[in-house]
N, C-alpha and C positions, 0 to 999 in steps of 0.2 A: 557209526560208532556202535560197538557191541553193547548189548544190554547187560545189566548187572542186578543181582538180587541183594547186593551188599547194601545195608541200610545207610552207610555213609555216602555211597554213590547216589542212592536214590533220594537223599535229603534235599537236593536242590534240583530245580528244573533246568533243562538245558537252554542255552542261548543260541539262537540261530544267527549265523553270520554268513556273509557272502564275499567270495573273492571274485573281483571283476578283471578277468584276463582279457585286456583289450590292447589293440595297437593304437599308437598316437597318430594324429594328423600332424606331420612334422612341423615344428615351430609355429603352430597355429592354435593357441590355447582357446580361442573363441569357438572355432569349429569343433575342437575336441570336447569342449564343455557341452556343446549341443549334443554330441554323441553320447557323452557320459550321462547326461540328464535322463536319457531313455533307459540306460542300464540302472540308474538309481531308482527310478519310478518302478521298474519291473521288479527289482529286488524287494522293494517295499511291499508290493502287492503279493509277493511270495512269503511275507511275514519275516523277512530278515530284519534284525535289529541293528545291523551294521553292515556297510559295504566298504571294501578296501580296494584301492586301485594300485597299479604298479608305480615304480619309481619315476618321478618327473613325467607322469603320464600325460599331462596337458601339453607338453612340448616334445616329448621324446627325450631320453637321457643323452646328454652330450657333455663329456667331461671338460670341454674347452669353451662351451658357449657362454657368452655374456648377454644373450638376447632374452627378451621376455622375463626380465627380472622385476619382481614386485615385492612390496611390503605386505605384511599379513592383513592389512586393512585395504588392500588393493582389490581390483575387480575380480580377480581369480578366486580368492578365498571368500570374498563377499558373496559371489554367485553360488559357490558351493554351500555356504551357510544358508542361503535362501532355499536352495534345493533340499538340503537336509531337513529344514524346518517344514517346508511344504509337504514333504513325503513322510515326515515323522520317522526318520531313519538316521542313525549316526553314519558319518562318512569319514574315511581316512584318505586324504589326497596329499600330493606334494607339489612343490614349486621351487624355483630358484629365488630364494629370499634375499632382499636387499640387505647388504652388510658392507663394511669397509675394511680392507680395500677390495675384497672380493665377495661375491654372493655366497650364501650357504645353501646346501642341498637339504631342504627342510620338509619334514612331514607335519601335517596338521590333522589332529583328530577333532572332529566337530560333532557335538551332541545332536540328538534329534530335535532339540529346541533351537538349533542354529548357533549355539554358543561354543566357543573353542574350549575343548576339554584339556588338551595338552599339545605341545609341539616338541619335535625332536629333530635336531640337525645331525646329519651323518657324521659320526666321529671318525670312522676309518675311511678316508678318501682313497680312491683307487689309483695309487701312484703309478702302476704300470701304464696307465693311459693319461698320466699327468693331471688327474683331477685335483691332486693336492696342490698344484701350482695355479689353479684357476678358481678354487673354492676354499672357503674357510671351514675348518673342522668344527663340529659341535663339541661341547664340553660337559654335557649333562644328559642323564637318561630322560625318557618321556614316559610317564605313567598316568593312567586314568582308569576310571571305573565304568563298566558297562553292566548295570544291574549288579548281580553278585560277583561278576568277574572282575579281577584286577588285571589290567592289560598293560603291556609294554610295547615300545616301538623300536624298530631297528631298520636299517636299509641295506639291502644287497650285500656288498663286500663285508659288512659287519658280521655276517655269518661265519667268517673265517676266524673270528676273534672270540674265543669262549669266555674271556673275562667279562665282557659286557653282559652276556646272558647269565653268568654267575652272579653278577650284581643284581640283576632282575630277580633271580631266584631268592637271594638273601632278602630282598624287599617284598617277598611273598607274591610276586607276579605269577599269574596262572596261565597266561597266554601272551606270546609275543607275535605281533604282526610284522612281517618283513616284506614290504614292497620292494621290487627289484627290476633291474634290466640285466638279467643274467644270460650271457650268450649261449647259443646252442653248442658251441665247441666245448664248453665246460659244464654241461648240464648234469653230468654224473656227480660232480662235486656239489652242485645245488642240492640234489637229493640226499647225498651223504651228510652234509652239514645240517640240514634241517632235521634229519632223524637223530643225529648225534646231539645237537643242542637240546632237542626235546627230551631225549632219554637221560642225558647227564644231569639235567636240571628238573626233571619230572614235571614238565609243563607242556602245554600245547605250543607248537610253533606253526604259524600259518604263513606260508610263502606265496606271494602274489607276483607272478612274473609277467612281463610283456611278451608280445609275439609279433612276428613279422620282421621285415628287413628295413633298416634305417641307414643313413650315411655312415653311422658308427659301426654297426655290426648286424648279425643275423640272430634272431631270437626264436626259440621254439616253444614258448609257453611252459607247459608242464608245471603249472601252479599246483602245489601240494601242501597238505597239512599233516603233521604228525601228532600223535597223542602223547600223554606223559610217559608212555613206555617206549616211545620211539617208533611206534607202528604207524605207517601211512594210512590215513583214514579218508583221504580224498585226493584225487589226481585228475588234472586236466590233460587234454591232448594239445595239439598245436593251434587249434581254432580259437577264435574269439568266443568267449563264453562266460557265463556266470556259474560259479561253483559254490553250492550251498553246503554247509556243514553245521553240526550241532556240537556246541562246547558246553561241557558240564563241569563247573568248578569243583564239584565233589569228587570227580575222577582224579583231579590233581591232589586233593586232600587224601584220598584213599591210597594213591601211589606213594605219597610222601610218608604216610603212616606205616605202610607195609614194608617199605625199605627206606629207613630214615638216614639217607646218605648225608644230609646236611649236618647231622650230629658228628660225623666223622671227618669233616674238613678240618684242616690244621692251618688256618690262615696265618697265625703268628709265626709258625715254623716256615711256611712258604716265604713270608716276608724276610725272615732271617736268612734263609738259604739264598734268596735273590741278592741279598746284600753282601754275601760272602765273596771274597776275591780268590 
């Protein structure tokens, strides 16, 4: 991230976070957890305050799978909570959460004390692969604090729907973490949407993608983050890796003050136009 002499920008210290671009051990959450624990410990020793994993990283994303479904108090999240507390680092991970009649594709943000800070279930299910026929959609945003940062949660396909990110912006969210299983065949859209959502909402957007080949698709990594101006500030290649970046909440404040786009939204008019026949 570029430096700044702006007193607004300099008024807060940056928060170091880590994107964990890893491949899953297919449908084996226990072995994947063992693998993830090493990444978590390493991120903590590098002074990251949070580590974020890809979508359904413990099993691999499968829009049709009903395997390895657990409640939030099951062994998967409990073990992540223990790991977060032991290493004193916040963790964002996801699972197939028990629900009826279908599971939910759910993100869990865990604090460095092991307590759950927020949960978010994927609102926009990927209908081209029939995810909407095998999972229940979420109905609410996920927001939590990481020191001075106000954070939001989204998952993969959500990137194509600006309304969700607009809601986060209205709630003064400064960074949205987006774990994903975004296929190599559409990686250009991944980059495009991350930059667009960041620029139009004047926030950081941190996309954490998986890599490797699964029975569902091929993934090429390219985890990236964009700053409040839509500029890419970190980028991974295809390899498994930890990607560290500094997020400064004052950068968001400065961007929103310099170009107060929020003041010019016309929400009442948009609603009226949408209702017109």
